[in-house]
MARDREN-35629 format. One record per atom (N, C-alpha, C, CB): x, y, z; residue in one letter. Coordinates in Angstrom, 2 decimals, always signed. Each point is the difference from the previous one (the first is absolute). Glycine has a CB too. Layout:
site xx X, yy Y, zz Z, r A;
...
This chain:
site xx -1.27, yy -58.86, zz -17.47, r M;
site xx -0.79, yy +0.79, zz +0.62, r M;
site xx +0.21, yy +0.45, zz +1.38, r M;
site xx -1.24, yy -0.96, zz -1.46, r M;
site xx +1.77, yy +0.61, zz +2.12, r R;
site xx +0.60, yy +0.15, zz +1.14, r R;
site xx +1.16, yy +0.30, zz +0.21, r R;
site xx -1.26, yy -1.07, zz +0.32, r R;
site xx +2.08, yy +1.68, zz -1.51, r L;
site xx +1.32, yy +0.56, zz -0.28, r L;
site xx -1.10, yy +1.23, zz +0.06, r L;
site xx +2.22, yy -1.70, zz -1.55, r L;
site xx -3.20, yy +1.87, zz +0.73, r G;
site xx -0.66, yy +1.66, zz -0.80, r G;
site xx -0.19, yy +0.25, zz +1.98, r G;
site xx -2.11, yy -0.28, zz -3.59, r G;
site xx +1.41, yy -0.61, zz +3.53, r E;
site xx -0.63, yy +0.72, zz +1.85, r E;
site xx +1.45, yy +0.13, zz +0.54, r E;
site xx -2.67, yy -1.56, zz +0.87, r E;
site xx +3.23, yy +1.35, zz -0.26, r G;
site xx +1.08, yy -0.32, zz +0.49, r G;
site xx +0.90, yy +1.42, zz -0.07, r G;
site xx -0.37, yy -2.68, zz -0.66, r G;
site xx +0.82, yy +3.36, zz -0.57, r V;
site xx +0.30, yy +0.90, zz -0.55, r V;
site xx -0.93, yy +1.06, zz +0.21, r V;
site xx +1.15, yy -1.39, zz -1.32, r V;
site xx -2.53, yy +1.84, zz +1.11, r A;
site xx -1.01, yy +0.49, zz +0.21, r A;
site xx -0.13, yy +0.78, zz +1.40, r A;
site xx -0.67, yy -1.73, zz -1.63, r A;
site xx +0.86, yy +0.30, zz +2.56, r S;
site xx +0.44, yy +0.62, zz +1.04, r S;
site xx +1.24, yy +0.76, zz +0.60, r S;
site xx -1.41, yy -1.43, zz -0.09, r S;
site xx +2.22, yy +1.23, zz -0.29, r Q;
site xx +0.90, yy +0.69, zz -0.26, r Q;
site xx -0.03, yy +1.18, zz +0.00, r Q;
site xx +0.38, yy -1.43, zz -0.78, r Q;
site xx -0.94, yy +1.47, zz -0.51, r I;
site xx -0.05, yy +1.70, zz -0.38, r I;
site xx -0.67, yy +1.12, zz +0.39, r I;
site xx +0.36, yy -0.93, zz -1.46, r I;
site xx -1.45, yy -0.32, zz +1.82, r A;
site xx -1.11, yy +0.78, zz +1.29, r A;
site xx +0.86, yy +0.72, zz +1.39, r A;
site xx -2.04, yy -2.21, zz -0.56, r A;
site xx +2.45, yy +1.09, zz +0.93, r G;
site xx +0.62, yy +0.19, zz +1.43, r G;
site xx +0.65, yy +1.36, zz -0.32, r G;
site xx +0.52, yy -2.64, zz +0.89, r G;
site xx +0.50, yy +2.60, zz -2.06, r A;
site xx +1.36, yy +0.67, zz -0.49, r A;
site xx -0.85, yy +1.61, zz +0.05, r A;
site xx +1.61, yy -2.31, zz -1.96, r A;
site xx -2.90, yy +2.50, zz +1.70, r I;
site xx -0.93, yy +0.89, zz -0.50, r I;
site xx -0.64, yy +0.53, zz +1.14, r I;
site xx -0.29, yy -1.12, zz -2.10, r I;
site xx -0.35, yy +0.38, zz +3.22, r S;
site xx -0.24, yy +0.10, zz +1.01, r S;
site xx +1.21, yy +0.77, zz +1.08, r S;
site xx -1.61, yy -1.97, zz -0.92, r S;
site xx +3.29, yy +1.68, zz +0.96, r L;
site xx +1.00, yy +0.70, zz +0.50, r L;
site xx +0.11, yy +1.17, zz +0.14, r L;
site xx +0.67, yy -1.35, zz -0.57, r L;
site xx -0.40, yy +1.25, zz -1.54, r S;
site xx +0.65, yy +1.75, zz -0.23, r S;
site xx -1.31, yy +0.77, zz +0.00, r S;
site xx +2.27, yy -0.37, zz -1.77, r S;
site xx -3.78, yy -0.16, zz +2.15, r R;
site xx -0.99, yy +1.53, zz +0.31, r R;
site xx +0.18, yy +0.52, zz +1.41, r R;
site xx -2.01, yy -0.78, zz -1.54, r R;
site xx +2.83, yy -0.52, zz +2.79, r L;
site xx -0.47, yy +0.17, zz +1.03, r L;
site xx +1.01, yy +0.56, zz +0.21, r L;
site xx -1.52, yy -1.42, zz +0.52, r L;
site xx +2.77, yy +1.30, zz -1.67, r L;
site xx +1.11, yy +0.83, zz +0.46, r L;
site xx +0.17, yy +0.91, zz -0.77, r L;
site xx +0.99, yy -1.46, zz +0.94, r L;
site xx -1.92, yy +2.50, zz -1.57, r S;
site xx -0.57, yy +0.84, zz -0.77, r S;
site xx -0.48, yy +0.65, zz +1.04, r S;
site xx -0.38, yy -1.09, zz -2.05, r S;
site xx -0.63, yy +0.38, zz +2.86, r Q;
site xx -0.86, yy +0.96, zz +0.95, r Q;
site xx +0.64, yy +0.17, zz +1.21, r Q;
site xx -2.06, yy -0.67, zz -0.87, r Q;
site xx +3.22, yy -0.46, zz +1.23, r R;
site xx +0.71, yy +1.05, zz +1.00, r R;
site xx +0.82, yy +0.58, zz +0.40, r R;
site xx -0.76, yy -0.62, zz +0.22, r R;
site xx +1.57, yy +0.77, zz -2.44, r R;
site xx +0.56, yy +1.54, zz +0.14, r R;
site xx -1.15, yy +1.17, zz -0.20, r R;
site xx +2.37, yy -0.90, zz -1.01, r R;
site xx -3.21, yy +0.31, zz +1.03, r S;
site xx -1.02, yy +1.78, zz +0.16, r S;
site xx -0.15, yy +0.22, zz +0.79, r S;
site xx -1.15, yy +0.21, zz -1.15, r S;
site xx +0.78, yy -1.25, zz +2.03, r A;
site xx +0.16, yy +0.14, zz +1.68, r A;
site xx +1.43, yy +1.03, zz +0.78, r A;
site xx -1.17, yy -2.82, zz -0.24, r A;
site xx +1.81, yy +2.46, zz +0.15, r E;
site xx +1.60, yy +0.53, zz +0.06, r E;
site xx -0.22, yy +1.30, zz -0.01, r E;
site xx +1.29, yy -1.69, zz -1.23, r E;
site xx -1.78, yy +2.10, zz -0.34, r L;
site xx +0.46, yy +0.81, zz -0.68, r L;
site xx -1.63, yy +1.16, zz +0.48, r L;
site xx +2.09, yy -1.83, zz -2.21, r L;
site xx -2.47, yy +1.27, zz +2.45, r A;
site xx -1.46, yy +0.74, zz +0.78, r A;
site xx +0.43, yy +0.23, zz +1.74, r A;
site xx -2.15, yy -1.63, zz -1.86, r A;
site xx +2.70, yy +1.01, zz +2.51, r L;
site xx +1.20, yy -0.23, zz +1.43, r L;
site xx +0.56, yy +1.15, zz +0.33, r L;
site xx +0.82, yy -2.13, zz -0.57, r L;
site xx +0.56, yy +2.22, zz -0.96, r K;
site xx +0.58, yy +0.58, zz -0.20, r K;
site xx -0.04, yy +1.67, zz +0.03, r K;
site xx +0.20, yy -2.23, zz -0.74, r K;
site xx -1.10, yy +2.06, zz +0.18, r K;
site xx -0.99, yy +1.80, zz -0.73, r K;
site xx -0.37, yy +0.34, zz +1.16, r K;
site xx -1.36, yy -0.33, zz -2.40, r K;
site xx +0.62, yy -0.19, zz +3.33, r S;
site xx -0.56, yy -0.12, zz +0.98, r S;
site xx +0.51, yy +0.82, zz +1.47, r S;
site xx -0.52, yy -2.09, zz -1.48, r S;
site xx +1.67, yy +1.07, zz +1.24, r E;
site xx +0.82, yy +0.45, zz +1.34, r E;
site xx +1.26, yy +1.10, zz -0.93, r E;
site xx -0.37, yy -2.87, zz +1.98, r E;
site xx +0.23, yy +3.56, zz -2.75, r E;
site xx +0.79, yy +0.99, zz -0.50, r E;
site xx -1.07, yy +1.56, zz +0.18, r E;
site xx +1.54, yy -2.08, zz -1.89, r E;
site xx -2.74, yy +1.86, zz +1.99, r E;
site xx -0.95, yy +1.04, zz -0.21, r E;
site xx -0.21, yy +0.41, zz +1.53, r E;
site xx -1.20, yy -0.91, zz -2.38, r E;
site xx +1.56, yy -0.59, zz +3.40, r A;
site xx +0.20, yy +0.63, zz +1.08, r A;
site xx +1.14, yy +0.75, zz +1.23, r A;
site xx -1.61, yy -1.39, zz -0.96, r A;
site xx +2.24, yy +0.70, zz -0.15, r R;
site xx +1.17, yy +0.23, zz +0.70, r R;
site xx +0.32, yy +1.89, zz -0.81, r R;
site xx +1.04, yy -3.47, zz +0.39, r R;
site xx -2.03, yy +3.90, zz -1.43, r R;
site xx +0.10, yy +1.29, zz -0.59, r R;
site xx -1.19, yy +0.79, zz +1.52, r R;
site xx +0.47, yy -0.80, zz -3.61, r R;
site xx -1.50, yy -0.10, zz +3.28, r L;
site xx -0.84, yy +1.18, zz +0.99, r L;
site xx +0.50, yy -0.30, zz +2.00, r L;
site xx -2.81, yy -0.14, zz -2.31, r L;
site xx +3.58, yy -0.59, zz +2.72, r A;
site xx +0.56, yy +0.39, zz +1.58, r A;
site xx +0.86, yy +0.96, zz -0.78, r A;
site xx +0.05, yy -2.29, zz +1.97, r A;
site xx +0.68, yy +2.47, zz -2.73, r Q;
site xx +1.26, yy +1.13, zz -0.18, r Q;
site xx -0.80, yy +1.58, zz -0.07, r Q;
site xx +1.84, yy -1.93, zz -1.68, r Q;
site xx -2.61, yy +2.10, zz +1.07, r E;
site xx -1.49, yy +0.75, zz -0.65, r E;
site xx +0.01, yy +0.21, zz +1.47, r E;
site xx -1.58, yy -1.18, zz -2.44, r E;
site xx +0.52, yy +0.12, zz +3.74, r N;
site xx -0.16, yy +0.59, zz +0.35, r N;
site xx +1.21, yy +0.77, zz +1.19, r N;
site xx -2.21, yy -1.21, zz -1.14, r N;
site xx +3.18, yy +0.56, zz +0.94, r A;
site xx +1.96, yy +0.38, zz +1.24, r A;
site xx -0.03, yy +1.32, zz -0.24, r A;
site xx +2.18, yy -2.06, zz -0.43, r A;
site xx -2.18, yy +2.21, zz -1.50, r I;
site xx -0.27, yy +1.39, zz +0.20, r I;
site xx -1.00, yy +1.42, zz +0.41, r I;
site xx +1.22, yy -1.35, zz -1.08, r I;
site xx -2.33, yy +0.58, zz +1.01, r M;
site xx -1.30, yy +0.95, zz +0.11, r M;
site xx +0.36, yy +0.41, zz +1.87, r M;
site xx -2.29, yy -1.53, zz -2.31, r M;
site xx +2.96, yy +0.34, zz +3.08, r A;
site xx -0.03, yy -0.17, zz +1.29, r A;
site xx +1.19, yy +1.06, zz +0.50, r A;
site xx -1.01, yy -2.64, zz -0.13, r A;
site xx +1.70, yy +2.54, zz -0.88, r E;
site xx +1.39, yy +1.21, zz -0.09, r E;
site xx -0.33, yy +1.46, zz +0.02, r E;
site xx +1.21, yy -1.56, zz -1.49, r E;
site xx -1.99, yy +1.65, zz +0.17, r I;
site xx -0.54, yy +1.69, zz -0.36, r I;
site xx -0.86, yy +0.62, zz +1.89, r I;
site xx -0.99, yy -0.78, zz -3.76, r I;
site xx -0.19, yy -0.57, zz +4.56, r G;
site xx -0.58, yy +0.63, zz +0.52, r G;
site xx +1.20, yy +0.73, zz +0.94, r G;
site xx -2.30, yy -1.45, zz -0.46, r G;
site xx +3.54, yy +0.12, zz +0.61, r R;
site xx +0.86, yy +0.87, zz +1.20, r R;
site xx +0.03, yy +0.97, zz +0.04, r R;
site xx +1.09, yy -1.00, zz +0.15, r R;
site xx -0.57, yy +1.16, zz -1.48, r I;
site xx +0.84, yy +1.13, zz -0.45, r I;
site xx -1.26, yy +1.30, zz -0.16, r I;
site xx +2.18, yy -1.76, zz -1.47, r I;
site xx -3.03, yy +2.00, zz +1.59, r I;
site xx -1.42, yy +0.97, zz +0.02, r I;
site xx -0.05, yy +0.56, zz +1.19, r I;
site xx -1.39, yy -1.31, zz -1.39, r I;
site xx +1.41, yy +0.04, zz +2.33, r C;
site xx -0.29, yy -0.01, zz +1.16, r C;
site xx +0.61, yy -0.12, zz +1.29, r C;
site xx -1.16, yy -0.45, zz -1.35, r C;
site xx +3.04, yy +0.95, zz +1.02, r S;
site xx +1.03, yy -0.04, zz +0.58, r S;
site xx +0.28, yy +1.41, zz +0.24, r S;
site xx +0.64, yy -2.14, zz -0.89, r S;
site xx -1.68, yy +2.66, zz +0.63, r T;
site xx +0.27, yy +1.51, zz +1.01, r T;
site xx -0.90, yy +1.52, zz -0.83, r T;
site xx +3.17, yy -1.09, zz +0.80, r T;
site xx -3.54, yy +1.75, zz +0.27, r L;
site xx -1.18, yy +1.01, zz -0.24, r L;
site xx +0.75, yy +1.30, zz -1.09, r L;
site xx -1.36, yy -0.58, zz +2.89, r L;
site xx +2.73, yy +0.14, zz -2.67, r D;
site xx +0.31, yy +1.13, zz -1.23, r D;
site xx -0.23, yy -0.84, zz -1.70, r D;
site xx +2.26, yy +1.45, zz +1.91, r D;
site xx -3.50, yy -1.26, zz -2.75, r I;
site xx -0.12, yy -1.17, zz -0.78, r I;
site xx +1.37, yy +0.89, zz -1.66, r I;
site xx -3.72, yy -1.30, zz +1.23, r I;
site xx +3.78, yy +2.11, zz -1.05, r E;
site xx +1.10, yy +0.40, zz -1.04, r E;
site xx +1.31, yy -0.61, zz +0.51, r E;
site xx -1.15, yy +2.29, zz -0.67, r E;
site xx +1.68, yy -2.91, zz +1.40, r S;
site xx +0.93, yy -0.49, zz +0.24, r S;
site xx +1.00, yy -1.27, zz +0.07, r S;
site xx -1.17, yy +1.57, zz +0.45, r S;
site xx -0.40, yy -2.00, zz -1.02, r V;
site xx -0.30, yy -1.17, zz -0.67, r V;
site xx -0.02, yy +0.03, zz -2.17, r V;
site xx -1.64, yy -0.34, zz +2.97, r V;
site xx +1.28, yy +1.03, zz -3.15, r Y;
site xx -0.11, yy +0.14, zz -1.01, r Y;
site xx +1.32, yy -1.02, zz -1.29, r Y;
site xx -1.41, yy +2.51, zz +1.45, r Y;
site xx +2.20, yy -2.27, zz -1.09, r E;
site xx +1.21, yy -0.70, zz -0.82, r E;
site xx -0.09, yy -1.68, zz +0.33, r E;
site xx +1.77, yy +2.39, zz +0.25, r E;
site xx -1.87, yy -2.14, zz +1.09, r R;
site xx +0.01, yy -1.83, zz +0.15, r R;
site xx -1.24, yy -0.70, zz -0.53, r R;
site xx +1.29, yy +0.15, zz +2.22, r R;
site xx -2.63, yy +0.19, zz -2.06, r F;
site xx -0.88, yy -0.13, zz -0.60, r F;
site xx -0.25, yy -0.03, zz -1.95, r F;
site xx -0.26, yy +0.88, zz +2.67, r F;
site xx +1.00, yy -0.19, zz -2.73, r T;
site xx +0.10, yy -0.13, zz -2.28, r T;
site xx +0.84, yy -0.85, zz +0.45, r T;
site xx -0.07, yy +2.38, zz -1.99, r T;
site xx +1.06, yy -2.26, zz +2.78, r E;
site xx +0.91, yy -1.62, zz -0.70, r E;
site xx -0.31, yy -1.19, zz +0.37, r E;
site xx +1.84, yy +0.99, zz -0.05, r E;
site xx -3.18, yy -1.62, zz +1.11, r T;
site xx -0.37, yy -0.91, zz +0.70, r T;
site xx -0.95, yy -0.14, zz -1.20, r T;
site xx +0.57, yy +0.35, zz +2.73, r T;
site xx -1.60, yy +0.54, zz -3.30, r V;
site xx -1.38, yy -0.15, zz -1.03, r V;
site xx +1.04, yy -0.72, zz -1.27, r V;
site xx -2.06, yy +2.68, zz +0.70, r V;
site xx +2.98, yy -2.42, zz -1.58, r R;
site xx +1.13, yy +0.34, zz -1.13, r R;
site xx -0.42, yy -1.70, zz +0.32, r R;
site xx +2.35, yy +2.73, zz -0.10, r R;
site xx -1.57, yy -3.49, zz +1.31, r K;
site xx +0.11, yy -1.31, zz -0.05, r K;
site xx -1.61, yy -0.87, zz -0.53, r K;
site xx +2.17, yy +0.51, zz +2.07, r K;
site xx -3.35, yy +0.21, zz -2.45, r L;
site xx -1.51, yy -0.30, zz +0.09, r L;
site xx +0.19, yy +0.15, zz -1.38, r L;
site xx -1.38, yy +0.79, zz +2.28, r L;
site xx +1.44, yy +0.47, zz -2.57, r I;
site xx -0.40, yy +1.16, zz -0.97, r I;
site xx +1.08, yy +0.25, zz -0.46, r I;
site xx -1.72, yy +1.00, zz +0.94, r I;
site xx +2.10, yy -1.00, zz -2.80, r C;
site xx +0.59, yy +0.24, zz -0.71, r C;
site xx -0.42, yy +1.28, zz -0.06, r C;
site xx +0.47, yy -2.04, zz -0.80, r C;
site xx -0.40, yy +3.62, zz +1.14, r F;
site xx +0.21, yy +0.86, zz -0.96, r F;
site xx +0.88, yy +0.71, zz -0.06, r F;
site xx -1.59, yy -0.12, zz -0.09, r F;
site xx +1.45, yy +1.63, zz -0.77, r D;
site xx +0.78, yy +1.17, zz -0.77, r D;
site xx +0.07, yy +0.96, zz +1.30, r D;
site xx -0.99, yy -0.19, zz -2.84, r D;
site xx -0.62, yy +0.36, zz +3.69, r R;
site xx +0.33, yy +1.52, zz +0.75, r R;
site xx -1.20, yy -0.39, zz +0.62, r R;
site xx +1.31, yy +2.11, zz -1.51, r R;
site xx -1.00, yy -1.88, zz +2.73, r M;
site xx -1.13, yy +0.29, zz +1.39, r M;
site xx -0.21, yy +1.13, zz +0.54, r M;
site xx +0.53, yy -1.76, zz +0.67, r M;
site xx -1.69, yy +2.30, zz -0.38, r A;
site xx -0.13, yy +0.74, zz +0.97, r A;
site xx -0.93, yy -0.24, zz +0.47, r A;
site xx +1.04, yy +1.27, zz -0.59, r A;
site xx -1.23, yy +0.25, zz +2.27, r I;
site xx -0.44, yy -0.58, zz +0.89, r I;
site xx -0.52, yy +1.35, zz +0.02, r I;
site xx +1.26, yy -2.15, zz +0.99, r I;
site xx -2.62, yy +1.66, zz -1.01, r N;
site xx -0.97, yy +1.14, zz -0.23, r N;
site xx -0.90, yy +0.56, zz +1.53, r N;
site xx -0.24, yy -1.19, zz -2.77, r N;
site xx -0.01, yy +2.30, zz +3.28, r V;
site xx -0.74, yy -0.26, zz +1.06, r V;
site xx -0.92, yy +0.64, zz -0.17, r V;
site xx +1.35, yy -0.50, zz +1.28, r V;
site xx -2.61, yy +0.21, zz -1.20, r I;
site xx -1.21, yy +0.90, zz +0.05, r I;
site xx -0.68, yy +0.29, zz +1.24, r I;
site xx -0.27, yy -0.79, zz -2.03, r I;
site xx -0.22, yy +2.54, zz +1.94, r E;
site xx -0.27, yy +0.97, zz +1.19, r E;
site xx -1.79, yy -0.37, zz -0.76, r E;
site xx +2.78, yy +2.49, zz +0.77, r E;
site xx -3.89, yy -3.77, zz -0.42, r P;
site xx -0.56, yy +0.18, zz -0.15, r P;
site xx -1.08, yy +2.06, zz +0.33, r P;
site xx +1.13, yy -3.27, zz -0.04, r P;
site xx -1.10, yy +3.06, zz +1.07, r D;
site xx -0.53, yy +1.66, zz +0.23, r D;
site xx +0.40, yy +1.41, zz +0.16, r D;
site xx -0.89, yy -1.34, zz +0.70, r D;
site xx +1.64, yy +1.11, zz -2.42, r S;
site xx +0.95, yy +1.13, zz -0.32, r S;
site xx +0.05, yy -0.54, zz -1.35, r S;
site xx +1.46, yy +0.74, zz +2.24, r S;
site xx -1.90, yy -1.86, zz -2.93, r R;
site xx -0.14, yy -0.46, zz -1.22, r R;
site xx +1.02, yy +0.15, zz -1.09, r R;
site xx -2.04, yy +0.33, zz +0.73, r R;
site xx +3.45, yy -0.47, zz +0.81, r T;
site xx +1.27, yy +0.49, zz -1.40, r T;
site xx +0.59, yy -1.26, zz +0.37, r T;
site xx +0.74, yy +2.97, zz -0.27, r T;
site xx +0.34, yy -3.73, zz +0.33, r F;
site xx +0.98, yy -0.34, zz -0.13, r F;
site xx +1.26, yy +0.25, zz -0.23, r F;
site xx -1.45, yy -0.61, zz -0.12, r F;
site xx +2.50, yy -0.14, zz +0.58, r S;
site xx +1.83, yy +0.31, zz -0.03, r S;
site xx +0.19, yy -1.32, zz -0.15, r S;
site xx +0.80, yy +2.05, zz +1.66, r S;
site xx +0.79, yy -1.85, zz -2.55, r I;
site xx +0.71, yy -1.26, zz -0.38, r I;
site xx +1.20, yy +0.67, zz +1.11, r I;
site xx -0.77, yy -1.03, zz -3.08, r I;
site xx +0.93, yy +0.00, zz +4.30, r P;
site xx +1.20, yy +0.16, zz +0.16, r P;
site xx +1.43, yy -0.73, zz -0.04, r P;
site xx -1.59, yy +1.06, zz +0.80, r P;
site xx +1.21, yy -2.25, zz -1.32, r Y;
site xx +0.63, yy -0.85, zz -0.64, r Y;
site xx +0.16, yy -0.48, zz -2.01, r Y;
site xx -0.72, yy -0.41, zz +2.82, r Y;
site xx +1.07, yy +0.28, zz -2.99, r V;
site xx +0.91, yy -0.31, zz -1.47, r V;
site xx +1.10, yy -0.75, zz -0.19, r V;
site xx -0.57, yy +1.83, zz -0.35, r V;
site xx +0.66, yy -3.04, zz +0.21, r S;
site xx +0.92, yy -0.89, zz -0.51, r S;
site xx +0.21, yy -0.61, zz -1.12, r S;
site xx -0.20, yy -0.11, zz +1.66, r S;
site xx +1.16, yy +0.09, zz -2.69, r G;
site xx -0.03, yy -0.55, zz -1.19, r G;
site xx +0.32, yy +1.43, zz -1.24, r G;
site xx -1.89, yy -2.27, zz +1.17, r G;
site xx +1.77, yy +1.92, zz -2.05, r I;
site xx +0.37, yy +0.45, zz -1.59, r I;
site xx -0.86, yy +1.78, zz +0.41, r I;
site xx -0.24, yy -3.20, zz -2.14, r I;
site xx +0.42, yy +3.58, zz +0.98, r E;
site xx -0.60, yy +1.50, zz +0.09, r E;
site xx -0.50, yy +0.25, zz -1.06, r E;
site xx +1.36, yy +0.87, zz +1.35, r E;
site xx -2.52, yy -0.54, zz -1.22, r V;
site xx -1.42, yy -0.20, zz -1.06, r V;
site xx +0.06, yy +1.78, zz -0.54, r V;
site xx -2.05, yy -2.37, zz +1.70, r V;
site xx +2.28, yy +2.38, zz -2.57, r P;
site xx -0.65, yy +1.76, zz -0.61, r P;
site xx -1.54, yy +0.63, zz +0.60, r P;
site xx +1.17, yy -0.76, zz -2.60, r P;
site xx -0.83, yy +1.64, zz +2.92, r G;
site xx -0.98, yy +0.02, zz +0.85, r G;
site xx -0.98, yy +0.40, zz +0.83, r G;
site xx +1.14, yy -0.60, zz -0.58, r G;
site xx -0.60, yy -0.57, zz +1.56, r R;
site xx -0.11, yy -0.66, zz +1.22, r R;
site xx +0.42, yy +0.02, zz +1.21, r R;
site xx -0.23, yy -0.80, zz -1.34, r R;
site xx +1.11, yy +2.44, zz +1.13, r D;
site xx +1.12, yy -0.08, zz +1.64, r D;
site xx -0.37, yy -0.84, zz +0.88, r D;
site xx +0.45, yy +2.19, zz +0.13, r D;
site xx -2.09, yy -2.11, zz -0.10, r G;
site xx +0.26, yy -1.04, zz +1.32, r G;
site xx +0.05, yy +0.01, zz +1.58, r G;
site xx +1.03, yy -0.41, zz -1.73, r G;
site xx -0.48, yy +2.42, zz +1.39, r R;
site xx +0.29, yy +0.57, zz +1.67, r R;
site xx -0.77, yy +1.43, zz -0.11, r R;
site xx +2.79, yy -1.16, zz +0.63, r R;
């Protein structure tokens, strides 16, 4: 009887240890995922700040379109980007800059 109780106690201890190790692995994976997400968000924020610096670097906005496009590409994968300038008073718009693949029927300028 005592032998059975001893074996059962050891098995119960091993099961508890196994559960603890499993919980620890789960916690480590969750921490790693959280750290990776924090790194990704920090990188996105740094790129957004860079975009802000590029846009604010000059009053001649047309001179920064290319750098703006290259920086946005770090955040968003795209085939084509067009910059639209809207004139609300005249209810018109123009497209001063296009980057990427050409789309038939959309000359962009």
